[in-house]
C-alpha positions in Angstrom: -51.3 49.3 -7.3 -54.5 49.8 -8.4 -56.1 46.9 -11.2 -59.6 48.2 -12.6 -62.0 45.4 -14.4 -64.7 47.8 -16.8 -68.1 46.2 -16.7 -66.6 42.9 -14.5 -64.4 41.8 -16.8 -61.8 40.3 -15.3 -59.5 39.1 -18.3 -55.7 39.5 -18.2 -54.1 39.8 -21.3 -51.4 42.1 -22.3 -48.8 42.7 -25.8 -46.3 44.9 -25.2 -43.3 46.1 -27.8 -40.3 48.3 -27.3 -40.3 51.4 -30.0 -36.6 51.7 -30.7 -33.4 49.3 -31.5 -32.6 48.6 -28.2 -29.0 48.4 -26.9 -29.1 45.4 -23.6 -26.7 44.1 -21.9 -27.7 42.9 -18.8 -30.6 45.1 -17.8 -34.4 44.7 -18.3 -36.3 44.9 -21.8 -38.7 48.1 -21.0 -41.2 47.7 -23.8 -43.1 50.7 -23.9 -45.5 50.4 -26.7 -48.7 49.4 -25.6 -50.4 47.3 -28.0 -52.9 46.0 -25.1 -53.1 46.0 -21.2 -56.4 44.4 -20.1 -56.3 44.7 -16.5 -53.7 46.9 -16.5 -51.0 44.5 -14.7 -48.2 45.5 -17.2 -46.3 48.1 -16.4 -44.6 50.1 -19.4 -42.1 52.4 -17.2 -40.4 49.6 -15.2 -41.0 46.8 -17.8 -43.0 44.5 -15.6 -45.9 42.3 -15.1 -47.6 41.8 -11.8 -50.0 39.4 -11.3 -53.1 41.0 -9.9 -55.1 37.4 -9.8 -53.7 34.0 -8.9 -53.3 31.3 -11.2 -52.1 30.1 -14.5 -50.5 32.5 -16.9 -49.4 31.5 -20.4 -46.0 34.4 -21.7 -44.4 35.0 -25.1 -41.7 36.4 -26.3 -39.6 37.3 -29.6 -36.6 38.4 -30.0 -34.3 40.0 -33.7 -30.8 40.7 -33.1 -29.4 43.2 -35.8 -27.8 41.5 -38.3 -24.0 43.4 -37.6 -24.4 43.3 -33.5 -23.9 40.5 -31.2 -26.3 38.0 -30.2 -29.5 38.6 -28.3 -30.4 36.4 -25.3 -33.3 37.5 -24.2 -34.6 34.9 -20.5 -38.1 35.0 -19.1 -37.5 36.4 -15.1 -40.5 34.7 -12.4 -39.4 37.1 -8.9 -36.0 37.4 -10.0 -35.0 33.5 -10.8 -34.6 32.7 -14.5 -36.4 30.1 -16.5 -36.2 29.8 -20.5 -34.3 32.3 -23.1 -34.7 33.3 -26.5 -31.1 33.3 -28.3 -30.9 35.1 -31.5 -28.3 34.7 -33.4 -26.1 37.8 -35.0 -26.9 37.3 -38.5 -25.0 37.3 -41.0 -24.7 37.6 -44.9 -27.3 40.9 -44.5 -29.6 38.6 -42.5 -31.4 39.0 -39.5 -32.1 36.2 -36.9 -35.4 36.1 -34.7 -36.0 33.7 -31.6 -39.0 33.1 -29.8 -40.4 30.9 -27.0 -43.4 30.3 -24.7 -43.7 29.5 -21.2 -46.7 28.6 -18.7 -46.3 29.9 -15.1 -48.2 29.5 -11.6 -48.3 32.7 -10.5 -49.6 34.1 -6.9 -50.8 37.8 -6.0 -47.9 40.2 -6.7 -45.6 37.4 -8.3 -43.4 39.4 -11.1 -42.9 38.5 -14.5 -40.2 40.1 -17.1 -37.8 40.2 -20.4 -34.2 40.7 -19.8 -31.0 40.2 -21.5 -28.1 38.2 -20.2 -24.9 38.5 -22.9 -25.5 40.0 -26.2 -27.2 42.9 -27.4 -28.9 44.9 -29.7 -32.3 43.5 -29.9 -34.6 45.2 -32.6 -38.1 47.0 -31.2 -41.4 46.7 -32.8 -43.2 44.7 -34.5 -40.0 42.3 -34.3 -39.3 42.2 -30.7 -42.5 41.7 -28.3 -43.7 40.1 -25.0 -47.3 39.0 -24.4 -49.3 37.2 -21.2 -52.6 36.0 -20.5 -54.6 34.2 -17.6 -56.1 31.3 -19.0 
């Protein structure tokens, strides 16, 4: 994978979302709507952030479940290991539930970070469900 840094800018930052309602159950969430991708470290085809530069990174993600469907549990994964999660409940009475979380990780070159669901499904897409990360 080649990472380009125009004009010597070495910033690594991304914000992505899914363009549609996701029906996930034990799957990686593929955020195909790229809003920002400085350093091109997020892959919208695989849903994976690949660390190009070692250091400390901040990641944040949010989910919104449908008001008439199951819960949405979404974990952040680091090299395949679950770290922290969000849990947006099934909304009642016409309401939707939103959950978000933030995590700081020390990464090495080629470490992988992504968001995946476990139990539950039906996470709304853009602009309600998103994933962001940046190097500090």
